[in-house]
C-alpha positions in Angstrom: -116.8 183.0 68.6 -119.7 181.3 70.2 -120.0 177.5 70.8 -122.7 175.3 72.3 -121.2 172.9 74.8 -122.8 169.6 75.8 -119.8 167.5 76.9 -118.5 167.6 80.5 -114.8 167.5 79.9 -112.5 170.4 80.8 -113.7 173.3 78.6 -110.3 174.1 77.3 -110.0 170.5 75.9 -113.2 171.0 74.1 -112.2 174.3 72.6 -108.9 173.0 71.4 -110.8 171.1 68.7 -111.7 174.4 67.1 -109.6 175.5 64.2 -109.1 178.9 65.8 -108.9 177.9 69.5 -107.4 180.1 72.1 -103.7 179.6 72.9 -102.8 177.5 76.0 -99.0 178.0 76.6 -99.0 177.0 80.2 -100.4 173.5 79.5 -103.7 174.1 81.3 -102.1 175.0 84.6 -104.2 178.2 85.0 -101.2 180.5 85.2 -100.9 182.2 81.8 -104.5 183.6 81.7 -104.7 183.3 77.9 -107.6 180.9 77.7 -110.1 183.3 79.3 -113.7 182.9 77.9 -117.2 184.2 78.6 -119.8 181.8 79.8 -123.1 182.9 78.2 -125.4 180.1 79.4 -125.4 177.1 81.6 -124.2 176.0 85.0 -120.5 175.4 85.4 -117.8 174.1 87.8 -115.0 176.6 88.1 -112.1 175.8 90.4 -114.4 173.5 92.4 -117.2 176.1 92.8 -120.5 176.2 91.0 -120.8 179.2 88.7 -123.9 180.3 86.8 -123.6 182.1 83.5 -122.9 184.9 82.7 -119.3 184.9 83.9 -115.8 185.3 82.7 -113.5 182.4 83.5 -110.4 180.5 82.6 -111.5 177.6 80.3 -108.7 175.3 81.7 -110.4 175.5 85.1 -113.9 175.0 84.0 -116.3 172.1 83.3 -120.0 172.0 82.3 -122.4 170.9 85.0 -125.8 171.4 83.3 -127.0 169.5 80.2 -126.1 172.3 77.9 -124.1 175.5 78.0 -122.9 178.3 75.7 -119.5 179.9 75.7 -117.9 182.8 73.8 -114.2 182.5 73.3 -111.6 184.7 71.7 -109.6 183.2 68.9 -105.9 183.3 69.0 -104.9 186.4 67.0 -103.1 185.6 63.8 -99.3 185.7 64.1 -98.0 188.7 62.2 -94.9 187.1 61.0 -94.1 183.4 60.9 -90.8 182.8 59.2 -91.3 181.0 55.9 -88.1 182.1 54.1 -84.4 181.8 54.4 -81.0 183.4 53.5 -78.8 180.7 52.2 -76.4 180.8 49.2 -77.3 177.7 47.4 -80.5 178.1 45.2 -83.2 175.5 45.2 -83.0 173.1 42.3 -84.9 174.0 39.2 -87.0 170.9 38.9 -90.1 170.7 36.7 -92.3 169.1 39.4 -94.3 171.2 41.9 -93.3 170.2 45.5 -94.1 171.3 49.0 -91.7 171.7 52.0 -93.1 172.0 55.6 -91.4 173.1 58.8 -93.1 171.3 61.8 -92.3 173.8 64.6 -93.2 173.3 68.2 -95.0 176.7 68.2 -95.6 177.5 64.5 -95.9 175.7 61.2 -94.7 177.0 57.9 -95.1 175.5 54.4 -94.2 176.7 50.9 -95.0 175.4 47.5 -92.2 175.4 44.9 -92.3 175.2 41.1 -89.1 175.5 39.0 -87.1 176.2 42.1 -89.2 179.3 43.0 -91.6 179.8 45.8 -95.1 180.2 44.4 -97.2 180.1 47.6 -96.7 180.2 51.3 -98.9 179.2 54.3 -98.3 179.4 58.0 -100.2 178.8 61.2 -99.8 178.2 64.9 -99.2 174.6 66.0 -102.5 173.6 67.6 -100.8 171.2 70.0 -99.9 174.2 72.1 -103.0 173.3 74.2 -100.8 170.6 75.7 -98.1 173.1 76.6 -95.6 175.4 74.9 -92.5 173.1 74.8 -91.6 169.6 73.7 -91.3 168.4 77.3 -95.0 169.2 77.8 -95.9 167.4 74.5 -93.9 164.3 75.5 -95.7 164.2 78.9 -99.1 164.6 77.2 -98.4 161.9 74.6 -98.7 159.2 77.3 -102.4 159.8 77.4 -103.2 161.8 74.3 -101.0 160.5 71.5 -103.8 160.0 68.9 -105.2 163.5 69.7 -101.7 165.1 69.4 -101.1 163.4 66.1 -104.5 164.3 64.7 -104.1 168.0 65.7 -100.8 168.2 63.9 -101.9 166.4 60.8 -105.1 168.4 60.6 -103.1 171.6 60.8 -100.7 170.4 58.1 -103.7 169.5 55.9 -105.1 173.0 56.4 -101.7 174.4 55.2 -101.8 172.1 52.2 -105.3 173.3 51.3 -104.1 176.9 51.4 -101.1 176.0 49.1 -103.3 174.0 46.7 -102.0 170.4 46.2 -102.9 170.3 42.5 -99.9 169.3 40.5 -97.7 168.6 43.6 -95.6 165.5 43.2 -93.9 165.3 46.5 -94.0 166.7 50.1 -91.2 166.8 52.6 -91.3 167.8 56.3 -88.6 168.7 58.8 -89.2 169.1 62.5 -87.7 168.3 65.9 -87.8 164.7 66.9 -90.9 165.1 69.0 -92.9 166.9 66.2 -91.7 164.4 63.5 -92.7 161.5 65.8 -96.1 162.9 66.6 -96.8 163.7 62.9 -96.2 160.0 62.1 -98.2 158.8 65.2 -95.0 157.5 66.9 -94.9 157.6 70.7 -92.3 160.2 71.8 -92.4 159.3 75.5 -89.0 157.4 75.4 -87.4 160.7 74.7 -88.6 162.0 78.1 -86.5 159.7 80.3 -83.0 158.2 80.3 -81.4 157.3 78.0 -83.7 159.7 76.0 -83.6 157.5 72.9 -86.4 158.0 70.4 -88.3 155.1 69.1 -87.6 156.2 65.5 -85.1 158.6 64.0 -85.5 157.7 60.3 -89.1 157.8 59.1 -90.3 155.8 56.1 -91.8 157.4 53.1 -95.6 157.6 53.4 -98.5 158.7 51.2 -100.3 161.8 52.5 -103.3 163.2 50.7 -102.4 161.0 47.8 -98.8 162.5 47.6 -95.5 160.8 48.5 -94.2 162.4 51.7 -90.6 162.3 53.0 -89.3 163.3 56.4 -85.9 164.7 57.2 -84.2 162.2 59.6 -83.4 163.1 63.2 -80.1 162.9 65.0 -81.3 162.1 68.5 -84.1 162.7 70.9 -83.4 166.4 71.3 -81.6 167.0 68.0 -84.2 166.7 65.3 -84.6 166.8 61.6 -84.8 170.6 61.7 -81.1 170.8 62.7 -80.2 168.0 60.4 -81.7 170.1 57.5 -80.1 173.3 58.8 -76.6 171.8 59.2 -76.6 170.4 55.7 -78.1 173.6 54.2 -75.4 175.8 55.8 -72.7 173.2 54.9 -71.1 173.6 58.3 -67.3 173.7 58.0 -64.9 172.8 60.8 -65.0 175.6 63.3 -68.6 176.6 62.4 -71.7 176.2 64.6 -75.4 176.2 63.9 -77.8 177.4 66.7 -81.5 177.0 66.0 -83.2 179.5 68.2 -86.8 178.3 68.1 -89.0 177.2 71.1 -86.1 174.9 71.8 -82.4 175.7 71.4 -80.6 173.1 69.3 -76.9 173.4 68.6 -74.6 171.6 66.2 -70.8 172.3 66.2 -68.5 171.1 63.5 -65.0 170.7 65.0 -61.7 169.4 63.6 -62.3 166.3 65.7 -65.9 165.7 64.5 -69.4 167.0 64.8 -70.9 167.4 68.3 -74.3 168.7 69.3 -76.6 169.4 72.2 -80.0 170.9 73.1 -80.1 173.7 75.6 -83.1 173.6 77.9 -84.0 177.2 77.2 -87.7 176.6 77.2 -90.2 178.9 75.6 -89.7 181.8 77.9 -89.2 184.5 75.3 -92.3 183.3 73.4 -94.4 182.5 76.5 -93.8 185.9 78.2 -93.7 187.8 74.9 -96.5 188.3 72.4 -95.3 185.9 69.7 -95.2 188.7 67.1 -98.9 189.3 67.4 -100.5 192.4 65.9 -99.7 195.5 68.0 -96.7 193.8 69.7 -93.3 195.6 69.3 -90.6 193.7 67.4 -87.9 196.0 68.8 -87.6 198.4 71.7 -85.3 201.4 71.3 -86.2 203.3 74.4 -87.8 202.6 77.8 -90.1 205.6 77.1 -91.7 204.1 74.0 -95.4 203.3 74.1 -96.1 199.6 73.1 -99.8 199.1 73.6 -99.6 195.6 72.2 -96.8 194.5 74.5 -93.4 193.0 73.8 -92.6 190.0 71.6 -89.6 187.8 72.2 -87.1 189.9 70.3 -88.1 193.1 72.1 -87.8 191.4 75.5 -84.1 191.0 74.7 -84.1 194.7 73.9 -85.9 195.5 77.2 -83.4 193.6 79.3 -80.5 195.4 77.6 -82.0 198.8 77.9 -83.3 198.3 81.5 -79.8 197.2 82.6 -78.1 200.1 80.8 -80.5 202.6 82.3 -80.3 201.1 85.8 -83.9 199.9 86.0 -82.5 196.3 86.5 -79.4 195.4 88.5 -76.9 192.8 87.5 -79.1 190.1 89.1 -82.1 191.1 87.0 -83.9 192.7 90.0 -85.9 195.9 89.5 -84.3 198.9 91.2 -87.4 201.1 91.2 -91.1 200.6 91.8 -92.1 202.8 88.8 -91.5 201.0 85.5 -93.1 200.9 82.0 -96.5 199.4 81.8 -95.2 196.7 79.4 -92.4 195.7 81.7 -92.2 192.0 82.5 -93.0 190.9 86.1 -90.1 190.0 88.4 -90.8 186.3 88.1 -90.9 186.6 84.3 -87.5 188.3 84.3 -86.1 185.4 86.3 -87.4 182.9 83.7 -86.0 185.0 80.9 -82.6 185.1 82.6 -82.7 181.3 82.9 -83.5 180.9 79.2 -80.8 183.2 78.0 -78.3 181.6 80.4 -79.1 178.2 79.0 -78.5 179.4 75.5 -75.2 181.0 76.3 -73.9 178.2 78.5 -74.9 175.7 75.8 -72.9 177.4 73.2 -69.9 177.9 75.4 -70.0 174.4 76.9 -69.7 172.8 73.4 -66.8 175.2 72.7 -65.1 174.2 76.0 -65.6 170.5 75.2 -64.0 171.0 71.7 -61.2 173.2 73.0 -61.9 175.9 70.4 -64.2 178.9 70.0 -66.5 178.9 67.0 -65.2 180.9 64.0 -68.7 181.5 62.9 -72.2 180.9 64.2 -75.2 180.5 62.0 -78.4 181.5 63.8 -81.6 179.9 62.4 -85.3 180.3 63.3 -87.8 183.1 63.5 -86.6 184.4 66.9 -83.1 184.9 65.4 -84.5 186.7 62.4 -85.9 189.5 64.6 -83.1 189.5 67.2 -80.9 192.6 67.8 -77.6 190.7 68.0 -75.8 193.6 69.8 -78.4 193.5 72.6 -78.3 189.7 72.7 -74.6 189.9 73.3 -75.0 192.7 75.9 -77.4 190.6 78.1 -75.1 187.6 77.8 -77.5 185.5 75.8 -75.0 185.1 72.9 -71.2 185.2 73.4 -69.3 187.7 71.3 -68.7 185.8 68.0 -69.2 186.3 64.2 -72.8 185.6 63.4 -74.9 185.0 60.3 -78.7 184.9 60.5 -80.0 182.3 58.0 -83.7 182.3 58.6 -85.7 179.1 58.4 -83.0 176.7 57.3 -85.2 173.7 58.3 -87.8 174.7 55.8 -85.2 175.2 53.2 -83.9 171.7 53.8 -87.4 170.3 53.6 -87.9 172.0 50.3 -84.7 170.7 48.8 -85.5 167.2 49.9 -89.0 167.5 48.3 -87.3 168.7 45.1 -84.5 166.1 45.2 -85.7 163.0 47.0 -82.3 161.3 46.4 -80.9 163.8 48.9 -82.5 161.7 51.7 -79.5 159.4 51.6 -77.1 162.4 52.3 -79.4 163.6 55.2 -79.4 160.1 56.7 -75.6 159.9 56.6 -75.3 163.4 58.2 -77.9 162.5 61.0 -75.6 159.6 62.0 -72.5 161.9 62.4 -73.0 164.1 65.5 -72.0 163.0 68.9 -74.7 164.2 71.2 -73.4 165.7 74.5 -76.2 166.2 77.1 -75.2 169.5 78.7 -75.8 168.2 82.2 -73.1 165.7 81.7 -70.4 168.3 81.0 -68.6 169.3 84.2 -68.3 173.0 83.2 -71.9 173.5 82.1 -73.2 174.4 85.6 -70.5 176.9 86.2 -71.0 178.5 82.8 -74.8 178.6 83.3 -74.4 180.4 86.7 -72.0 182.8 85.1 -74.5 183.6 82.4 -77.5 184.3 84.7 -76.5 187.9 85.4 -77.0 191.0 83.3 
């Protein structure tokens, strides 16, 4: 797409206002290369040097110098599969009103319209806040200076989903998201979550009217345990000995033990999404052989497959280092492998640390989120990302919980009571977490 530029801000900041802006997962640090554009006209400042069009540059390193310029950018390709369904035993209530449930994900947004307990329409999109970075920590940092812009980007994206669903006849909307996304949607400053004691300004959000429709928000547990896991834990009806692990851009864990409910967030980061292709067209969901041709690259789930296959075939050693110079064209770089190992170690150590604290292993672990839906569980266990346990993949449990709340608004009281139950255990305060993390780094 082409755009005339007259402002002299960072070009990426100007492009982020477009509905189909490029993706900026590195938070404008100039390292991911995904914001590359063509300068068609004008004089520009690029990395401190004057550049005359035509030229190809990173928009995050570029500002306009002349009075006017023209740029051609490449819209973010549409995600092939954003998860907007779930596998849970309890059906949605057969209520006469049409309602909408929305999952406010850090990377993606998903919404469904329900009527008589059945899904009649779906809409999904990328979260446009990704221009400020791929994870919640980046969004928290950006909120200090850009809170109104972050809130506007998210609400505009939600409005676009609502337009696709058609709000005619809708009596109620409910949203579920992590604490940062829920806060930003309501225009609440999330920066207190970013520093000790990591306490959010708000955990329970009031009912508001959005687009003329009452809107409810699933309550959050803590700064890093949001409404998405509140909804998921209630939807799965966690029994003592059962655990919920939400494998989204962030890894949130709730463990129901005989002594009570505990939870934590593992700082896995967005490595599998940032270095993967986010299920874009042409990207491989799964990898069954190192000899496969995957012109579109690997998405997060197939990166797990790659690590398992590369270790099995001897292409990677136990430390995750390449043993040969020759490798598949799609193979991640060495520094990317290191980040992937850190991410999978954080997930594994997070699960096992809560088990160690409780003194029991989980009898069953529910895996929620789009990443989990596409994951080869055997390979995830092989690389040490998941410990050997009984697993059930449940899909987008947060969206299911939002839909149920929209259909049964009295359910809010139950969700608020559950959100007050878990004892949050920051993993860095558990003496065995560091040891388990180091143990989990290898392949």
